[in-house]
Short mmCIF file of the C-alpha atoms (twelve columns), coordinates in Angstrom:
data_MODEL
# 
_entry.id   MODEL 
# 
loop_
_atom_site.group_PDB 
_atom_site.id 
_atom_site.type_symbol 
_atom_site.label_atom_id 
_atom_site.label_alt_id 
_atom_site.label_comp_id 
_atom_site.label_asym_id 
_atom_site.label_seq_id 
_atom_site.Cartn_x 
_atom_site.Cartn_y 
_atom_site.Cartn_z 
_atom_site.pdbx_PDB_model_num 
ATOM 1  C CA . MET A 1  94.164  56.005 -112.920 1 
ATOM 2  C CA . ASP A 2  94.919  52.350 -112.102 1 
ATOM 3  C CA . LYS A 3  91.522  50.126 -112.721 1 
ATOM 4  C CA . LYS A 4  91.195  47.191 -111.430 1 
ATOM 5  C CA . LYS A 5  89.577  44.817 -112.459 1 
ATOM 6  C CA . LYS A 6  86.417  43.456 -111.184 1 
ATOM 7  C CA . THR A 7  86.677  39.763 -109.533 1 
ATOM 8  C CA . PRO A 8  83.049  37.655 -109.744 1 
ATOM 9  C CA . LYS A 9  82.694  38.022 -105.858 1 
ATOM 10 C CA . GLN A 10 82.407  41.779 -106.600 1 
ATOM 11 C CA . ILE A 11 80.447  41.406 -109.328 1 
ATOM 12 C CA . ALA A 12 77.808  38.897 -107.375 1 
ATOM 13 C CA . ALA A 13 77.767  41.395 -104.485 1 
ATOM 14 C CA . LEU A 14 76.908  44.196 -106.629 1 
ATOM 15 C CA . VAL A 15 73.878  42.522 -108.308 1 
ATOM 16 C CA . CYS A 16 73.249  41.308 -104.855 1 
ATOM 17 C CA . VAL A 17 73.093  44.689 -103.386 1 
ATOM 18 C CA . GLY A 18 70.690  45.778 -106.604 1 
ATOM 19 C CA . LEU A 19 68.363  43.509 -106.318 1 
ATOM 20 C CA . LEU A 20 68.067  43.892 -102.124 1 
ATOM 21 C CA . LEU A 21 67.166  47.642 -103.296 1 
ATOM 22 C CA . LEU A 22 64.560  46.256 -105.973 1 
ATOM 23 C CA . LEU A 23 63.443  44.149 -103.296 1 
ATOM 24 C CA . TYR A 24 63.017  46.698 -100.565 1 
ATOM 25 C CA . LEU A 25 61.433  48.813 -103.217 1 
ATOM 26 C CA . ALA A 26 58.899  46.377 -104.122 1 
ATOM 27 C CA . THR A 27 58.068  45.559 -100.184 1 
ATOM 28 C CA . LEU A 28 57.120  48.967 -99.971  1 
ATOM 29 C CA . VAL A 29 54.943  49.676 -102.800 1 
ATOM 30 C CA . VAL A 30 52.652  45.914 -102.062 1 
ATOM 31 C CA . ALA A 31 52.518  47.119 -98.284  1 
ATOM 32 C CA . CYS A 32 51.101  50.214 -99.746  1 
ATOM 33 C CA . LEU A 33 48.917  48.905 -102.162 1 
ATOM 34 C CA . ASN A 34 45.725  46.856 -101.415 1 
ATOM 35 C CA . PHE A 35 45.001  44.378 -104.465 1 
ATOM 36 C CA . PRO A 36 43.900  40.661 -104.028 1 
ATOM 37 C CA . GLY A 37 47.029  38.497 -103.700 1 
ATOM 38 C CA . ALA A 38 49.169  41.100 -102.328 1 
ATOM 39 C CA . ASP A 39 49.712  39.568 -98.729  1 
ATOM 40 C CA . ARG A 40 51.160  36.527 -100.557 1 
ATOM 41 C CA . LEU A 41 53.263  39.128 -102.718 1 
ATOM 42 C CA . PHE A 42 54.532  40.868 -99.697  1 
ATOM 43 C CA . GLN A 43 55.602  37.293 -98.174  1 
ATOM 44 C CA . ALA A 44 57.336  36.568 -100.963 1 
ATOM 45 C CA . CYS A 45 59.211  39.913 -101.034 1 
ATOM 46 C CA . LEU A 46 60.191  39.606 -97.457  1 
ATOM 47 C CA . VAL A 47 61.602  35.875 -98.035  1 
ATOM 48 C CA . ALA A 48 63.640  36.728 -100.961 1 
ATOM 49 C CA . THR A 49 65.100  39.634 -98.741  1 
ATOM 50 C CA . VAL A 50 66.257  37.561 -96.386  1 
ATOM 51 C CA . GLY A 51 66.766  34.430 -98.958  1 
ATOM 52 C CA . LEU A 52 69.216  36.639 -101.241 1 
ATOM 53 C CA . PRO A 53 72.153  37.380 -99.202  1 
ATOM 54 C CA . ILE A 54 72.217  33.384 -97.854  1 
ATOM 55 C CA . LEU A 55 72.102  32.089 -101.331 1 
ATOM 56 C CA . LEU A 56 75.059  35.227 -102.244 1 
ATOM 57 C CA . TRP A 57 77.022  33.661 -99.507  1 
ATOM 58 C CA . ILE A 58 76.635  30.473 -100.638 1 
ATOM 59 C CA . TYR A 59 77.821  31.170 -104.039 1 
ATOM 60 C CA . ILE A 60 80.785  32.697 -102.801 1 
ATOM 61 C CA . TRP A 61 81.717  30.003 -100.484 1 
ATOM 62 C CA . LEU A 62 81.437  27.398 -103.493 1 
ATOM 63 C CA . PHE A 63 83.421  29.433 -105.894 1 
ATOM 64 C CA . GLY A 64 86.152  29.848 -103.377 1 
ATOM 65 C CA . LYS A 65 86.030  26.228 -102.599 1 
ATOM 66 C CA . ILE A 66 86.078  25.334 -106.581 1 
ATOM 67 C CA . LYS A 67 89.049  27.719 -106.759 1 
ATOM 68 C CA . GLU A 68 91.043  26.085 -104.097 1 
ATOM 69 C CA . ARG A 69 90.199  22.778 -105.726 1 
ATOM 70 C CA . ARG A 70 91.548  23.804 -109.417 1 
ATOM 71 C CA . GLN A 71 94.668  25.607 -107.539 1 
ATOM 72 C CA . GLY A 72 95.146  22.033 -106.005 1 
ATOM 73 C CA . GLN A 73 95.238  20.298 -109.316 1 
ATOM 74 C CA . ASP A 74 97.131  22.802 -110.996 1 
ATOM 75 C CA . ASN A 75 99.924  22.519 -108.327 1 
ATOM 76 C CA . SER A 76 100.001 18.772 -108.149 1 
ATOM 77 C CA . ASN A 77 99.904  18.127 -112.018 1 
ATOM 78 C CA . GLY A 78 103.061 20.586 -112.155 1 
ATOM 79 C CA . LYS A 79 105.217 18.336 -109.623 1 
# 
């Protein structure tokens, strides 16, 4: 079997999926429970559910830009 090496993008995406699943579960639990501060915790879970994929997109975008810059520097040094 040929196993491919995971790229940093794939690892980040898998971590994000795992965190999103935990956030969905936490949001459900907080919504069902009634304790002081539950409303603020519920809001935080919702904000994190939206913010986490945005942060992941920014990370992947910056990773691509840094990689392009390094490859550009490597090519210009070799001439």
